ROBABA-765842 format. One record per residue (C-alpha): residue number from 1; residue in one letter; y, z, x. Coordinates in nm, 2 decimals, decimal comma. Each point is the difference from the previous one (the first is absolute). Example, Ala and Ser with C-alpha at 12.3 -4.5 7.8 and 13.67 -1.06 7.14 Angstrom:
# residues 2
- 1|A|-0,45|0,78|1,23
- 2|S|0,34|-0,07|0,14
This chain:
# residues 183
- 1|M|-2,11|-0,85|-5,05
- 2|F|0,16|0,34|0,03
- 3|A|0,38|0,04|-0,02
- 4|Q|0,15|0,06|0,34
- 5|P|0,37|0,10|0,02
- 6|K|0,18|-0,27|0,19
- 7|Y|0,14|0,23|0,27
- 8|F|-0,33|0,16|0,11
- 9|P|-0,14|-0,13|0,33
- 10|H|-0,31|-0,23|-0,04
- 11|Y|-0,27|0,09|0,24
- 12|T|-0,30|-0,21|0,11
- 13|W|-0,35|0,04|0,16
- 14|D|0,17|-0,04|0,34
- 15|D|0,22|0,30|-0,07
- 16|Y|-0,28|0,20|-0,16
- 17|Q|-0,22|-0,02|0,31
- 18|H|0,26|0,19|0,21
- 19|W|0,06|0,29|-0,24
- 20|E|-0,12|0,34|0,09
- 21|G|-0,17|0,23|-0,25
- 22|A|-0,17|-0,09|-0,33
- 23|W|0,18|-0,27|-0,20
- 24|E|-0,06|-0,26|-0,27
- 25|M|0,22|-0,30|-0,07
- 26|I|0,02|-0,17|-0,33
- 27|E|0,21|-0,31|-0,03
- 28|G|0,19|0,09|0,31
- 29|I|0,08|0,35|-0,11
- 30|P|-0,14|0,28|0,22
- 31|Y|-0,17|0,30|-0,16
- 32|A|-0,06|0,31|0,22
- 33|M|-0,34|0,15|-0,05
- 34|S|0,13|0,35|0,04
- 35|P|-0,04|0,29|-0,03
- 36|A|-0,36|-0,01|0,11
- 37|P|-0,26|0,03|-0,28
- 38|T|-0,09|0,34|-0,13
- 39|I|-0,34|0,16|0,07
- 40|S|-0,10|-0,06|-0,36
- 41|H|0,10|-0,37|0,03
- 42|Q|-0,20|-0,04|0,33
- 43|S|-0,30|0,19|-0,13
- 44|I|-0,02|-0,22|-0,31
- 45|S|0,06|-0,31|0,21
- 46|G|-0,28|0,10|0,24
- 47|R|-0,24|0,06|-0,29
- 48|I|0,08|-0,34|-0,14
- 49|H|-0,06|-0,16|0,33
- 50|A|-0,33|0,19|0,06
- 51|A|-0,13|-0,10|-0,35
- 52|L|0,10|-0,36|0,05
- 53|V|-0,17|-0,02|0,34
- 54|Q|-0,32|0,15|-0,14
- 55|T|0,01|-0,22|-0,31
- 56|L|0,06|-0,32|0,20
- 57|R|-0,26|0,05|0,27
- 58|S|-0,23|-0,26|-0,16
- 59|C|0,28|-0,25|-0,06
- 60|K|0,00|-0,26|0,27
- 61|T|0,34|-0,16|-0,08
- 62|C|0,22|0,30|-0,09
- 63|Q|0,13|0,29|0,20
- 64|A|0,20|0,32|-0,07
- 65|L|0,31|0,04|0,21
- 66|L|0,27|0,27|0,04
- 67|P|0,37|-0,10|0,03
- 68|I|0,04|-0,32|0,20
- 69|D|0,28|-0,26|-0,01
- 70|W|-0,04|-0,25|-0,28
- 71|R|0,25|-0,27|0,10
- 72|I|0,07|-0,18|-0,33
- 73|S|0,28|-0,21|0,13
- 74|D|0,26|0,00|0,29
- 75|D|0,20|0,27|-0,19
- 76|T|-0,27|0,20|-0,18
- 77|V|-0,24|0,23|0,17
- 78|V|-0,17|0,29|-0,18
- 79|Q|-0,26|0,27|0,10
- 80|P|-0,21|0,10|-0,30
- 81|D|-0,16|0,35|0,02
- 82|N|-0,36|-0,14|-0,05
- 83|L|-0,11|-0,36|-0,04
- 84|V|-0,31|-0,21|-0,03
- 85|V|0,01|-0,34|0,17
- 86|C|-0,26|-0,26|-0,08
- 87|G|-0,02|-0,27|0,27
- 88|D|0,08|-0,03|0,37
- 89|I|0,34|0,14|0,10
- 90|G|0,01|-0,18|0,33
- 91|E|0,35|0,13|0,10
- 92|P|0,14|0,33|0,12
- 93|Y|0,14|0,03|-0,35
- 94|L|-0,10|-0,10|-0,35
- 95|S|0,14|-0,34|-0,12
- 96|F|-0,16|-0,03|-0,34
- 97|A|-0,03|0,22|-0,31
- 98|P|-0,25|0,29|0,00
- 99|S|-0,24|0,01|-0,29
- 100|L|0,07|0,36|-0,08
- 101|I|0,29|0,24|0,09
- 102|F|0,03|0,37|-0,05
- 103|E|0,34|0,16|0,04
- 104|V|0,02|0,38|-0,01
- 105|L|0,33|0,09|-0,16
- 106|S|0,24|0,22|0,20
- 107|P|0,34|0,13|-0,12
- 108|S|0,17|-0,22|0,26
- 109|T|-0,19|-0,32|-0,08
- 110|A|-0,12|0,03|-0,37
- 111|Q|0,29|-0,20|-0,14
- 112|K|-0,05|-0,28|0,24
- 113|D|-0,38|0,00|-0,05
- 114|Q|0,04|0,00|-0,38
- 115|T|0,26|-0,28|-0,02
- 116|V|0,06|-0,21|0,31
- 117|K|-0,35|0,01|0,14
- 118|F|-0,15|-0,04|-0,35
- 119|E|0,19|-0,33|-0,04
- 120|L|-0,06|-0,11|0,35
- 121|Y|-0,38|0,06|-0,01
- 122|Q|-0,02|-0,17|-0,34
- 123|R|0,20|-0,30|0,13
- 124|E|-0,22|-0,02|0,31
- 125|G|-0,32|0,00|-0,20
- 126|V|-0,16|0,34|0,09
- 127|K|-0,29|0,01|-0,23
- 128|Y|0,01|0,38|-0,06
- 129|Y|0,28|0,25|0,06
- 130|V|-0,06|0,37|-0,03
- 131|M|0,28|0,25|-0,01
- 132|V|-0,13|0,35|0,08
- 133|D|0,21|0,30|-0,12
- 134|P|-0,09|0,31|0,19
- 135|V|0,20|0,23|-0,23
- 136|S|-0,15|-0,12|-0,34
- 137|Q|-0,33|-0,09|0,17
- 138|V|0,00|-0,34|-0,18
- 139|A|-0,07|-0,33|0,16
- 140|K|0,14|-0,29|-0,20
- 141|V|-0,22|-0,31|0,05
- 142|F|0,16|-0,34|-0,05
- 143|A|-0,19|-0,33|0,00
- 144|L|0,15|-0,34|0,04
- 145|A|-0,04|-0,21|-0,31
- 146|E|-0,04|-0,37|-0,02
- 147|D|0,37|-0,04|-0,08
- 148|G|0,09|0,17|0,34
- 149|R|0,11|0,33|-0,16
- 150|Y|-0,14|0,34|0,05
- 151|I|-0,18|0,17|-0,29
- 152|K|-0,07|0,37|0,01
- 153|K|-0,37|0,05|-0,02
- 154|S|-0,04|0,38|0,05
- 155|D|0,17|0,33|0,04
- 156|A|-0,27|0,13|0,23
- 157|R|-0,05|0,37|0,06
- 158|Q|-0,36|0,11|0,01
- 159|N|-0,15|-0,34|-0,09
- 160|K|-0,14|-0,30|0,17
- 161|F|0,15|-0,35|0,00
- 162|S|-0,18|-0,33|0,08
- 163|F|0,18|-0,23|0,24
- 164|A|-0,11|-0,37|0,03
- 165|L|0,16|-0,12|0,33
- 166|T|-0,23|-0,31|0,06
- 167|D|-0,32|-0,13|-0,14
- 168|D|-0,18|0,19|0,28
- 169|C|0,21|0,31|0,00
- 170|Q|0,01|0,21|-0,32
- 171|F|-0,01|0,37|0,00
- 172|E|0,07|0,32|-0,20
- 173|F|0,26|0,23|0,13
- 174|D|-0,02|0,37|-0,09
- 175|F|0,35|0,14|-0,04
- 176|S|-0,13|0,36|-0,04
- 177|E|-0,07|-0,01|0,38
- 178|I|0,36|-0,05|0,11
- 179|W|0,17|0,31|-0,13
- 180|P|0,03|0,32|0,20
- 181|T|-0,28|0,24|-0,04
- 182|G|0,05|0,25|-0,28
- 183|S|0,22|-0,23|-0,21
């Protein structure tokens, strides 16, 4: 799906399992997850996770997770910053599309999150994709339309957004709670 220069090595799940450090692999191409996220990135990511855990406590089918391996195929493994999975995982890694993904943009990963991962999540059928920009303090919320393409639903700052993950799991997420205090 993505163009890969013909002379680049093509890695697989077997290779990925032996790598040290934090990596993602998209269509056989490795992406280092370094440098480590900033304090602002981790603070916002932690607030997102806490809000999702609190919000989903009454949902019996969905759970909020921090980065885990989502093995999309033998040559594609990603680790979203925050995700909501509806259904039983049953593996040491995720093997199906999450219902909701939050990526907190970092200078080293923003381009990949806004292009490669945007297309990947859209193609894989992730119902909602939220790109959170700590600098502008805007969270762009995209929802998957019936034609399989993302449509931007909100530039969330201090507002709430309603997510409908399943018939039994619908909730309002307050974006004003994720930004650092005093912002």
